[in-house]
C-alpha positions, -999 to 999 in steps of 0.1 A, spaced: -407 -29 -643 -371 -20 -638 -348 -50 -640 -316 -55 -619 -283 -49 -634 -246 -56 -626 -254 -90 -611 -272 -121 -619 -304 -124 -598 -311 -159 -588 -347 -169 -597 -366 -201 -591 -398 -217 -604 -428 -207 -583 -446 -233 -561 -482 -237 -572 -502 -215 -550 -530 -240 -548 -506 -265 -531 -491 -241 -505 -485 -261 -473 -497 -247 -440 -515 -218 -457 -552 -210 -458 -570 -225 -489 -567 -204 -520 -601 -190 -531 -612 -194 -567 -593 -174 -593 -623 -157 -608 -635 -122 -602 -664 -122 -577 -684 -96 -558 -702 -102 -525 -715 -82 -495 -704 -90 -460 -701 -72 -427 -713 -39 -442 -689 -41 -471 -689 -46 -508 -660 -70 -514 -645 -74 -549 -623 -105 -550 -595 -108 -576 -600 -73 -590 -574 -69 -617 -550 -39 -616 -534 -35 -650 -497 -24 -650 -480 -5 -678 -462 -35 -693 -495 -55 -696 -491 -76 -665 -522 -78 -642 -519 -80 -605 -548 -89 -583 -565 -71 -555 -592 -77 -529 -611 -45 -526 -633 -36 -496 -657 -6 -498 -686 4 -475 -719 -10 -487 -745 14 -501 -742 50 -511 -713 56 -486 -691 34 -508 -698 50 -541 -679 83 -539 -652 103 -521 -634 74 -504 -598 75 -493 -580 43 -499 -557 23 -475 -534 0 -493 -519 -32 -478 -492 -46 -502 -475 -78 -493 -465 -112 -506 -481 -136 -481 -514 -139 -499 -544 -115 -497 -564 -145 -487 -542 -151 -457 -562 -135 -429 -549 -125 -395 -573 -146 -375 -561 -176 -394 -523 -172 -389 -515 -154 -357 -498 -176 -331 -513 -177 -296 -480 -164 -281 -483 -132 -302 -506 -116 -277 -532 -106 -304 -567 -106 -289 -590 -120 -316 -617 -95 -305 -595 -66 -318 -598 -75 -355 -625 -88 -378 -622 -122 -397 -615 -102 -429 -583 -86 -416 -553 -94 -439 -521 -106 -422 -502 -76 -408 -526 -52 -426 -556 -30 -421 -589 -43 -409 -614 -36 -437 -645 -38 -414 -631 -12 -390 -619 11 -418 -650 6 -439 -672 18 -410 -650 49 -409 -656 57 -446 -625 42 -462 -618 17 -489 -592 -10 -482 -572 -26 -510 -551 -57 -503 -528 -65 -532 -507 -95 -542 -476 -81 -559 -464 -91 -594 -456 -128 -594 -471 -135 -560 -499 -161 -558 -522 -155 -588 -508 -121 -598 -491 -124 -632 -454 -121 -639 -423 -129 -618 -418 -119 -582 -390 -95 -573 -383 -92 -536 -382 -54 -529 -361 -31 -551 -372 -3 -574 -391 -27 -597 -415 -37 -570 -417 0 -559 -427 11 -595 -455 -16 -595 -467 -4 -562 -468 32 -574 -488 22 -605 -513 4 -582 -516 35 -560 -523 57 -591 -549 32 -603 -567 31 -570 -567 69 -567 -583 71 -602 -613 49 -595 -647 66 -597 -654 60 -560 -620 73 -548 -612 108 -534 -578 105 -551 -558 100 -519 -541 67 -509 -524 59 -476 -504 28 -467 -502 10 -434 -490 -24 -421 -463 -44 -403 -430 -58 -415 -430 -64 -453 -461 -42 -454 -440 -15 -437 -409 -19 -459 -428 -14 -492 -441 19 -479 -406 34 -479 -399 21 -514 -431 36 -528 -428 69 -510 -393 74 -523 -408 76 -558 -430 105 -546 -464 96 -562 -486 126 -555 -515 103 -548 -497 87 -518 -509 111 -492 -495 95 -460 -476 64 -448 -477 44 -416 -448 19 -416 -451 -3 -384 -417 -20 -379 -398 -30 -410 -361 -36 -417 -346 -12 -443 -310 -23 -446 -311 -57 -462 -275 -67 -455 -271 -54 -419 -306 -61 -405 -320 -91 -424 -292 -113 -439 -258 -107 -422 -258 -94 -387 -223 -78 -383 -213 -99 -413 -225 -132 -398 -251 -150 -419 -285 -152 -403 -298 -188 -407 -331 -188 -389 -355 -162 -401 -340 -155 -436 -345 -189 -451 -380 -191 -435 -389 -157 -451 -376 -169 -484 -398 -199 -482 -429 -177 -475 -425 -159 -508 -422 -189 -532 -459 -193 -541 -464 -181 -577 -476 -192 -612 -444 -177 -625 -409 -174 -610 -399 -158 -577 -366 -143 -565 -348 -170 -545 -339 -147 -516 -321 -173 -495 -298 -183 -524 -292 -147 -533 -282 -140 -497 -257 -168 -496 -243 -158 -530 -235 -123 -518 -216 -125 -485 -201 -90 -489 -217 -57 -498 -220 -54 -536 -244 -44 -563 -270 -70 -552 -273 -53 -518 -271 -18 -532 -301 -27 -554 -321 -31 -522 -312 4 -508 -340 29 -504 -335 66 -512 -349 78 -478 -340 114 -484 -364 114 -513 -394 106 -490 -415 137 -483 -449 121 -475 -464 126 -440 -452 96 -420 -463 81 -387 -435 56 -381 -436 30 -353 -406 10 -342 -399 -14 -313 -371 -22 -290 -382 -58 -290 -372 -68 -325 -335 -70 -319 -322 -88 -350 -350 -78 -374 -369 -45 -374 -356 -23 -346 -326 -7 -363 -341 -2 -397 -373 15 -387 -353 40 -366 -328 46 -394 -356 53 -418 -371 79 -394 -338 96 -390 -332 99 -428 -366 107 -444 -372 143 -455 -409 144 -446 -416 178 -430 -444 161 -411 -432 129 -394 -438 113 -361 -421 84 -343 -433 61 -316 -410 33 -302 -425 6 -279 -412 -25 -262 -442 -48 -268 -451 -77 -291 -454 -61 -325 -486 -76 -338 -504 -72 -305 -492 -36 -305 -504 -29 -341 -539 -43 -336 -545 -29 -301 -576 -7 -302 -557 23 -288 -533 22 -317 -560 16 -342 -575 48 -330 -542 66 -335 -540 54 -371 -576 67 -377 -566 101 -363 -535 102 -386 -552 91 -418 -583 112 -412 -560 142 -410 -542 135 -443 -566 115 -464 -599 132 -454 -585 167 -448 -599 168 -412 -583 188 -385 -574 162 -359 -551 161 -330 -521 150 -352 -508 186 -353 -504 185 -315 -486 151 -314 -451 153 -300 -425 144 -327 -412 114 -307 -427 92 -280 -407 63 -266 -414 36 -240 -386 35 -215 -387 -1 -202 -384 -15 -167 -391 -50 -178 -414 -70 -202 -448 -54 -199 -437 -25 -177 -426 9 -192 -430 46 -189 -438 69 -219 -413 97 -225 -419 125 -249 -390 138 -269 -384 164 -296 -361 144 -319 -344 110 -325 -316 104 -315 -322 124 -284 -302 155 -285 -293 156 -248 -277 121 -249 -245 119 -230 -222 92 -244 -210 76 -212 -181 51 -211 -179 20 -189 -145 4 -191 -140 -33 -192 -118 -49 -165 -110 -84 -175 -93 -92 -142 -125 -89 -121 -151 -90 -150 -167 -57 -142 -176 -25 -161 -161 5 -143 -164 43 -146 -126 46 -150 -102 26 -171 -84 -4 -156 -49 4 -143 -32 -27 -156 -35 -49 -187 -55 -81 -181 -72 -107 -203 -100 -132 -202 -104 -161 -226 -133 -184 -233 -140 -214 -256 -151 -200 -290 -180 -224 -292 -193 -229 -256 -178 -202 -234 -186 -166 -226 -173 -135 -208 -195 -115 -185 -190 -80 -172 -213 -62 -147 -219 -26 -137 -241 -18 -107 -258 16 -109 -256 38 -78 -283 62 -92 -314 58 -114 -302 58 -151 -320 59 -184 -302 44 -214 -319 52 -247 -304 49 -281 -275 32 -299 -246 18 -278 -212 8 -290 -186 -17 -278 -149 -14 -284 -131 -47 -277 -95 -56 -281 -95 -92 -292 -73 -121 -302 -84 -153 -319 -64 -183 -306 -65 -211 -331 -84 -192 -359 -80 -165 -384 -114 -150 -377 -139 -148 -349 -176 -142 -346 -186 -121 -316 -221 -121 -302 -230 -94 -276 -259 -87 -253 -268 -61 -228 -290 -75 -200 -307 -61 -169 -304 -76 -134 -325 -66 -105 -312 -56 -71 -311 -92 -61 -290 -102 -91 -318 -119 -110 -322 -115 -148 -350 -91 -158 -365 -102 -191 -376 -78 -219 -402 -85 -246 -383 -102 -275 -390 -111 -311 -428 -108 -310 -434 -139 -288 -411 -139 -257 -406 -121 -224 -371 -132 -215 -351 -111 -239 -322 -87 -237 -319 -50 -234 -300 -49 -267 -280 -72 -291 -249 -67 -313 -228 -89 -336 -196 -87 -355 -173 -109 -376 -138 -97 -368 -127 -98 -404 -155 -73 -412 -142 -48 -386 -135 -20 -411 -158 9 -405 -168 39 -426 -157 71 -408 -181 92 -428 -211 72 -416 -199 63 -381 -204 81 -348 -191 73 -314 -223 56 -304 -230 39 -338 -201 24 -358 -210 17 -394 -192 -12 -410 -185 -13 -447 -187 -51 -451 -170 -47 -485 -139 -69 -479 -125 -93 -453 -94 -86 -432 -84 -119 -417 -66 -121 -383 -30 -130 -381 -16 -154 -355 -10 -136 -323 -25 -104 -335 -45 -83 -310 -69 -59 -328 -96 -35 -318 -131 -41 -331 -161 -17 -328 -194 -34 -324 -228 -17 -330 -254 -25 -304 -289 -20 -317 -310 8 -302 -328 2 -270 -344 21 -241 -343 9 -205 -344 24 -170 -320 11 -144 -329 20 -108 -302 25 -82 -289 -9 -71 -298 -26 -104 -271 -40 -128 -262 -38 -164 -246 -70 -176 -225 -72 -208 -222 -107 -223 -197 -116 -250 -195 -151 -266 -191 -169 -299 -226 -180 -306 -262 -169 -302 -269 -157 -267 -306 -162 -272 -308 -195 -291 -341 -211 -280 -373 -199 -295 -404 -220 -296 -414 -248 -321 -425 -234 -355 -421 -198 -346 -398 -174 -365 -366 -167 -346 -331 -153 -356 -302 -177 -354 -266 -178 -367 -255 -214 -371 -226 -210 -396 -199 -193 -375 -161 -192 -381 -152 -198 -346 -124 -222 -335 -102 -224 -305 -105 -196 -280 -115 -159 -280 -93 -137 -258 -104 -103 -247 -81 -76 -233 -85 -46 -211 -62 -19 -196 -36 6 -209 -32 3 -246 -60 -23 -247 -88 -1 -235 -120 -21 -241 -150 1 -235 -188 0 -236 -202 34 -246 -237 40 -235 -264 66 -245 -273 80 -211 -302 104 -210 -302 131 -184 -336 141 -170 -351 171 -189 -343 205 -175 -370 231 -171 -371 262 -193 
């Protein structure tokens, strides 16, 4: 297993898996075989790695002769415990219908009963150092990827296997697929990443350079169960506030990925999975790749029978060499949202959409509006950095689709501070001026169109990686604000897709704290509680201070 270099990785003693709070009871550690629901189930099957470490797998195969030969394998690889089944952990607000999955379904992974009936084996693996698997747990990186590839090769080499392995799953179970595929094991015949972040710094730990304090420590707690040591993700995050070797060790070589890929992203995971899944799709080299982007609750979307059927079509094509409808799938399908639960499917040929028109709306601080032309005079608006906000509205006079990244150029001044943390939301208002909620963060229906963040001292961008609609920030150093200085900052707004009808309004909100700060008890939610804000934020507009929202407007397709 490759070890990190150039930095000291912070490790911690594992928490005894047998004492894991709020987790399902850990089954016995011995190897055991049983039959259930038409499956032969091997519990705690040891997979030997090249350095002598053994990791443990629960393997599900069809019962009888159907399970003895020529089986493709679906691999679910994640750190939450192969014994943690979906029907035991999904929250009621997730929208998952229990009838959609069997009691044997691993959290965020493939349902062995459904796939076994289709002639597949399903392997659910605890990585090195997770739960009862031997060794120390490393949280992503090339070392974990190498272990995963060894497991893939071992599974493909079993007497009952047809030599082909596919990967599917949500979140962590999606992220690891990119890592493994980048190493190009020939046995990995296809991948199906369903919403996973891929830029550790910008999507998971520091949004716009602002430390994320809600989900990140919770995620770190969820990976502490081990008989060895585990990477202390939360401590490592806090120890590396700027881009450095630690973060680079988490970077995936997307261009190396050539496996067929059916990638699914969502507009709903603003602050976690939205950006990274789409960035991965853009960069992978796979000649055969498909993208779907939805606006629904992620677990409910993954387990919905319609999407299970799509996965079967995809994997049958590449793991069973069957000619299915995959070859006729459009490259890109997106949901263009009207509101939570209401959307229209649009078919596209690429992502980002080639016919996108970058359309500016200019801020006017004097009357707090977004206008099609720049303001004629300089004006300002100020708000309390802790409790205030600025709001700018634009009412559409024609139906308008906004799909893709947006960017916001603000001219700003921090009164009483040498830094400022900016939180930005795009929202939709109906013709009556009432807020239109979007599905948000897997549980809620009151969310935004899109979110963005930036710490002003992190405003430096990389021209080589930036575009008009997507600024890319280096996050390598801090450039503090000087008293009285008025500076431009460019804020990346995460990708989204929303239709505004004539008479409906796009609202831009700017403030110094989380715009969406109330989740629900015990549910994961993104927060940023360690801001640098003091005094007032002042925003400028007008000549020489042209603050502007740049939107990805999609014209209607033209006929051939």
